[in-house]
N, C-alpha and C positions, 0 to 999 in steps of 0.2 A: 621524744627529748632533744633539742639540737647538743651538735658541738660546743657550743660556747657552754651550756646549762653542764655540759657532761666537763668539761674542763673547770668547772667550778666549783661540781659536785669531786671531782677529784681533792681537790686544794681540799677544800672544805672537811672531806676524810682525815687528809692525813692531816691539816692543824689541833681536827679533835682529838685526834690518838695521840699527839705526842703533848698535846699542853693535859690534858689525861694524866699520861706519865709524871708529865713534870709538878702537875698539883697534888697527888698520890705520894710523889716522893716528899713533896714538902710539907704534907699534913703527916707524915712517917713521924716524925719529931714530935707527933701530941696523940695526950693519952687517950686517944679516940677507938670505940667500935670500927670495925671494918665497914657496916654498916653505913655508920654516919658518916666514914671519910667518905662512901661512896656517895652520900646524898650530900655533900659539900662538892666534889669533886668534878660528876657529871654534869650540874650546871651552870658552874664556872668556865667546865672544858666547853659547853655548847654554845657561853658568851661567846667565847676566844673562834670559834668557827662561825659568830652569826654575821660579821658581813659579810661574806663566802655568800651564804645564804643569800640574803638580804641583795645581793649582785646577780646573782643568778635568775632570782624570782622578779625583781627590777626588769629585765632585759625583758619581757614580755608583761608586765603590769605595773598598774599605777602605782607605788604606795605615799603614805601620808605623808607629810610636810615634813614629818620629827624626824623620818625614817634616816635623815646625814646622819644626827646625831649618836642614832643607834649604832650606824654603820662604824661613826668614826671612833670609837669608843669601844668597840666591840676589837675592831683591826688593833688601835694600844693595849686594850689584852692582848691581843694573839704576840704583840709584841714581844713584851715584858716575859711574856709566861715564856714564851721560844727561848727568848734569850737565855734564859735560866738554865734551858739542856744542856749546852756542852759545860758546867760548871758542875751541874749534877753528876752529872758523868763523871766528872773528875773527882768530885766529893766521893761517887761510889769505888772508882780506883783508889782513891788515897783509906778507905776504909777497909779495902781489900789486904793493903797494905799497911795497917795500921800499926806494926813498929817502928818506921821510919819517924814518927811523930809521939815526940817526949814521954809525954803525958797519959799516950793510951786514950782509947774511944771514950773509956766510963768517969776520965775523970770528968770535976765539974769544970776544970778551967778549960778543958778541950769543948764542953759542950755548949760553955758560953759563949770562945769564942766564934765557935761554929752558930750559934744563934744571930751574933752581932753584925758577922759577917754576911751572914745572909739578910742580915734587913738592909745594913748599910747598900748589898748589891741593887738590889732591889727598890731600893731608892733610885739609883742612879740609871738601871734597867728601864724604871717607870719614865727619869728625864728625860732619858736620850728619844724612848717612843712618842711623847710626847712632843720633842722638840722636833724630832722626823717626821711625824703627820703634821704637824704646821706650817713645816715647810712645806711638804705636798698639796696643802691649801690654799697657799699663799698665792698671793694681785703675782700675775708672773710681770718679772719683768723686761723691759727692756735692753739689749743688748746690741750695739751701732758695731757695726759688721762694713769696713769697705773693702769689695771684689774688683781685683783690678783685674783686668779683659784686657787681652794683647791687642793691638788695633782696633778699639772700641773707638766709631766716628766721633766728632766733637759734637754733636747735636745730641750723643746718648750718654758722653760725659757726664756724671751727677746723675743720671737717673737711678730714683731710689724706687726700692718696695720692700711689700713685710711679707716674710715667712712668719704661720700661725700653724702648728704640727702637733698632731696628739691631743686633740682637745676631750675626746673620752668623755662626751656630754654623758650620765650617768645617774643614778640615786644621789650622788657624790655633787658633781659638778651639774648644776640642774639650770634652771632658763637663767638666774642672775649671772652667774659664772659667766656664761656666752656671752651677757649682756656686758658687762665687766669688759672682755676683749673686743669687745667690737667697739667701745667708747676708746679703749688703747689705742689702739689699732686705727681708727678712723681719724682721732686727734696726730695722731705720727704724720697724714696728708702725703700718704706714697702714690707715687703712681701707679702702682701693681703691687697686688694682694697676692700671694699664692698660699693656699689652703695644700699641707702636705700629706694628708690623712689619718685614720681612724677618727671622725669627727664624731663618731659614739659605741656604745656599747649598748646591743638591744636592739628591738626591730624597730622599723621609722615609722612606727604606729604611736609606741609609749614614748620615744623619742621624739617625737614632734613638737611639743611644746616647750624642751630647752632647745633645739638646735633653730627652732622659729628666729631669733633673737641674730641669726648669721644673716639674715637678708638684708641686713642693716648694713653690713660692710658695704662700704663705694672707694673706690678707685677711678681714676679721670680714663685709664688704660684696661680697667677690668680687673675682675675677682676671677680667679684661678683654681680650682681645688682635685684633688686624684683621691681614688681610693687606699686607706691601706689596708691591713689586713684584717683586722676586728668587726670590716662592716662586713666581711664572708663570714664569719661565727654565727648571724642571727639574720635566718631571712633576707640575704641580701635581693633578691625580685623586687624588696619594695624599698630599699633605698635604689636598685637602678632605678625605678620608677619617678622618683624624687630628684635623679643628679637628671637622668633624660629633660624632665620637669623644670628644672632650676628653681628647684623647693626652697634651697637654700644661697640664694642670692648670688649662686655662684653658676661658674660654666666646668663643670666637670669635664675632663679630659682622660676620656677612657681609653687609651691606647689610641690616641690622639692628637692632633697639633693643631694651631693655629697661631695664623701671622699677622702681625696688628704695625700698624704704620702708625709713628712716632715725631716727627720736623723731617719729614723727606726722609726716614730709616726704618726698617725692618725689624720687629723683634720676632723671632720665631719661640714659641711655647710649646714644649711637646711635655705629657701627659705621658705616665703607667699607667696601667692596673698592679695588682701586688699579684703577689706569688700564691697566695691562700685564694684565687681565684678559682685553680681549676683543682683543686685540692677539696673546696667549699663550696663551688656554685658551678652551673654549667656555665659562666663566663669564661672568654680566653684570659690565661696570665699576661704579665710582661712581653711585649713586643715589639721592638724597638721599629724593624723594617714594616710593619703595622702600623704601626702610627706614624711615620714619614711620607707615610705614601702620596705624591703633591706636592710635597713642602718643600718651598727652596732656601737654597742658601743666604739665610741673613746675617744682617749687620750684628745681630748679636741672637747666640743662639740659645735657651736655658732647658735643660731637662729635669721633670718633676719627678720621681721616684720614692717612695715610703721608704723603701729599706734599702741603705749605702751600700750595703754589700757586694754588687753589681757593678759599684765605680769603676772597675779597673777593665771590667768588659766594656761598659758603656763608653769608654772614652778614647777608645779608640774606632768609632763608627765613625766612617764617610764624611756626615754632616761635620763633626767635627765641633761637639757642643765646646763649648767656654767654661759654662757653669752650670752642674746639676745642686739641686737642694733635695737633701733628703730630712726624713727623721725616724721616728721608728726604736732608736733605741733610750732616748731620756738619761742618756747621761750615763747608764748604769743605774741609776737614782742612787746609791750607796756607794761611797768610796769604794767601800771591801768587794762592789761587785764589779766593780769598772773593769779590770782586767780583764775579768769573762766576760761581759758583752762585746768588749772590742775585738776580743779572740773571734767571738759569733758573728761581727762583721767585718771581719777582713780587715782588722784594724781601724775603722772608723765608729767612729763613738760617738764625737761631738767637739763642734767647732768647725776651724777652715781649715782645710787638706789641699795638696796640691797634686792632681793624681793626673802623671801627663801633663797634657797641656789644658786638661779642665781643672778649673774650679771646683771643687766640693764644699758646701758647707753641709752641716750637721746637727740640728735642732734637739736642742734637750727635752724638748716638751713643752707645749705652754700649760698641758694639765701631765694627767696621767692615768692608766687604768686604775680603778681604785680598790681592782682585788691586790695590789700592794701598794696601800698609799703611805709610803716614806721616801723622804728624800736626808742622805746629809751628807754634803759637801759638792751640792750640784743645785740648779733653783730652776721654777717652771720660765719659760722665756717665748716672751716675742723678738725675733728678730728684725733688726731696721737695717737693712741692705743700700749698700751705696754702689753704684758700679761707677771705676773709674779707669780712664782710658791706662794703657800701661804700654809707656813707649819703650 
């Protein structure tokens, strides 16, 4: 079992147990035998955990074409059922303290109110789950961003780039999703394209068909990518081979730098590996000193790092990077979760930040990890960046 499958198995077990509790509680008001309740609860609980099973299995095996609909249905069911968990816990507290309710648990009014309130709540949660899942799989939106760069030469003023991040090709985001992203990105006609990691969930062999369309990404000054944390969770050796052989049509920078000459001016692009490299593979983690060996002090210096949390450290590097591009956070996906994701990433969760003299931009994620397929208050993003001279 790989680390990735272990993580998915834990998620599946927790989802099953919590869902089983919620469903049994919901069935407790019906006059059914214990055996019948179990016969109903166990299959439904398995459905709520099915998307996690499909995700883990799909990391190493091809799945049939209808799997995405099964997966999305399973996730919506889980989100709806688990949304009832805090309400049922509160209901249990109220039952223990029923003296605070005027009519008491046994009255017809009390039982009727609980029934209709439960139906209304279930309808609301189903709607929220459906909307959040719809947002999660929606076509990525182009976000226009202007990044001011101090002392940027006039020849580079107006230079454009597109950033994609967290494509997470998976049993849900398959080849058609990648084709859609490529069409949008190429349609913007940028000078540069940057991919800031988490290209896929699963082995390179299984996801090969889904990432293949990315080879069509095209920009006059090149397409550059880095690894995220997810590539290291499943057979990174296969991904390393793909990266080294430009399997995706990109030049992957694994603690490396490249110098681009444009209109007589120099652009330095440095790419770092992810912290998961040392934890789950035999490869080196992010090392900026290694990445810049022999690199010149270029007119425009851009750093690609999947996780934004080390931005303060990188901003003080002697090469004085003017721009850093990251992803990883998915903007918290759901607004209630955003403060926790922000804290875990040293205050960087989405959008443009000024870190010392360096500008940091954190992409919300072009797609997302299919293990939690929901968005509320955030959006799938393709970032269209214009670099402007800051006087």
